[in-house]
N, C-alpha and C positions, 0 to 999 in steps of 0.2 A: 371733489369736496372735503372740507377739513371740518373735524367734530371734535370736541373736549369734554370731558366728563366722565361720571364712573359708569355709567350704563346708557349706552347709544342705541339708537334704533335707525337701522338703515332703510331709507324709504327712497322711492324712486318720484315721490310726488315734488311737482314744481319744476321739473325738468322736460323739455319738449324734445321728443323723439326726432334724430333726423328722419327724413321722407324714406319709406320703406323699411324702417327698423323699429325694433321694440326693446325696451329695456330688458337685459338678463340678469345681470346681478353685479356686486360690487368687489372689487379686488384691492387688496392692500398693497399691491405694486402695480406698476402700470405695465400692462402686457403689450407685446409687439401686435402689430395689426393683424388681425385673423388667427392669433393665437388665444389658448385659453390662459387662465390665471395661472400665473406660475408660484403663486402662493396662497396666502388664505383668502377665500372668498365667502361672501355673505349674500343671501337673499334679500329681496326688499321685504323690511318689517322685522327681519331678524335682530336680535339685540347684539351688541357688541360689548362685552363686558372689559373695560379698561382702568387701569389705575386712575385716581383722581387728577393727579397733575399732569398725565399724558395726553398727547395729542395725536389722533389717528387720521391719515389721510387716505380717503377711499377715490377709487377710480371706477367711473361708471362703464360696464360693457354693454354695447349695443348688438345685437344680432339681426339680420335682415328678416322681416317677416316671413312667416311660412305662408306660402300660397299652392295652390294647385289648380291646373288649368282643365277646362272641361273639354274633351275631345270634340272637334268639329268635323273630322274626316276619318275615314277608315272604320267606318261604323256599320258596313255591310259586311257579309261573308257568304259561304254557301255550304251546303250540308258535306259532311264528310270530306271538307277540303281543310288545311290547316289554317289558321286564324291567329293574327298577332295585332295588338292594339297598345301603344304606349299612353300612359295618363302620367304625364311629368308633373313634378313638384319642383319648387324653388325655396331658398331660403330655410330658415329654422336652425335649431342647433344640432342638427345632425341625427343619425340613429332613427331616420324616418321610418314608420310603420303604416302601411296602407292595409285598408279592409273596405267591405262594403257598407256603406251607410244606409243604403235601402234597396230593394229589389233583389233579384236573382241572376245570376249568370245562366245563358242558355247551356243545356248538358254538354258536356265536354270540355266547357271551358273553365277556367280556374284564374285567380288572381294572385301575383305573386306578392306576399305581402311586404318584400324588401324593396322591390323595384316598382312596384306599381303596374307592371306588364301583366295584360290580360291575353292569354295564349291558350291553345289547345286546337282539337279538331271537334267542330261542333257535331253532335249525333240527332239533333231534332231542328225541324223548321219553325222559327218562332222569333217574335221581336219583344225583347226584354228590356224593360226600362229600369235604371240602375243610377246609383250615386256612389262615387268613391270617396272616402275620407283618409287623410292623412294625418298622423300625429308624431311629434319630434320627442327628443329625449327630455325636454324641459315642461312637457304638457302641452304646449301649443298645438292647435289642431286647424285643419281647413277642409273644406268638401266641395266637391264640384256640385254645379247644376245638374239636374237629372238629366239623363242621355239616354238614347235608345241604341241598342245593337241589334241589327235584323239580320237573320239568317234565312237564306232563300233555298229553294230546290236546286240541286245541282243538275246540269245537263248530263244525261247518262250515255256513257262510251261502251260501245259493244266490240268485244273482241273474240278470237278464237272460233269464229262461226264458218262454216262452209256448208253448202248445199250439194249433196252427191248427184252425180250424173245417171238421170234415170230416163227411160223409155215409156211411153204411154203404154200401159198394159202390164207393166211388170209388177212382179209381187208387191205387197205392201212394204213400206219402210219407216224407220224413225228418224228424227233430227234431235240432235242434241242441244239443248239450251245453251245460247253464247254466254260467255264471262262478262259480267256488267261491273263497272266501277262508276263511283260518283252519284249513286242513286239510291232513293228508297226502295224498298222490298216491293216486288211487283210480280206480275204474271206476264207470260208471253203468248201471242198468237202468231199463226202463220197463215198467210193468205197467198193465192198465185193469180196471176194475170189472166190464165187460162181457166175458164169457168168449167171445161170439162174435168179439171184435176181437183180444184178446190174452189 
């Protein structure tokens, strides 16, 4: 687009953005595809002071529209087990920053503000309804639909447990509780198939 005059205003009005793109800024030189302005640039609506007799040519720069995908898989985890979920975004001007738009994450999980990944080891059994937002360096933003992360009870695993060999009538003895992994806190009880013993 070519303009002439003393005070010009760069606007994006009257242009149709290519599908999947939005207007970013005007450049005074034509940038290579995928490159930033190599010279002076102007935002839409910004004044361009120029001498009365000069002509200025501006090149419109388009960027792919910022978008973020709502996760549809990987939405379940287990208590005390490592969890990871990717919330990808595409397009935008770069420098994307992710944040919670609504809700709260299960305890033990956190959102990486640079990558959008949700990771950690959950420490509660819960279903959390959340939405994730992303914003780029130009101020554009996008938000997922609300989705749920469900953390369920883990299947406990017992280890380091042995029963000493005893004969009926022996003195009383004690058993040491086994080591438990992957489970919420609980209590132990012991039973025997022989009703004369327990």
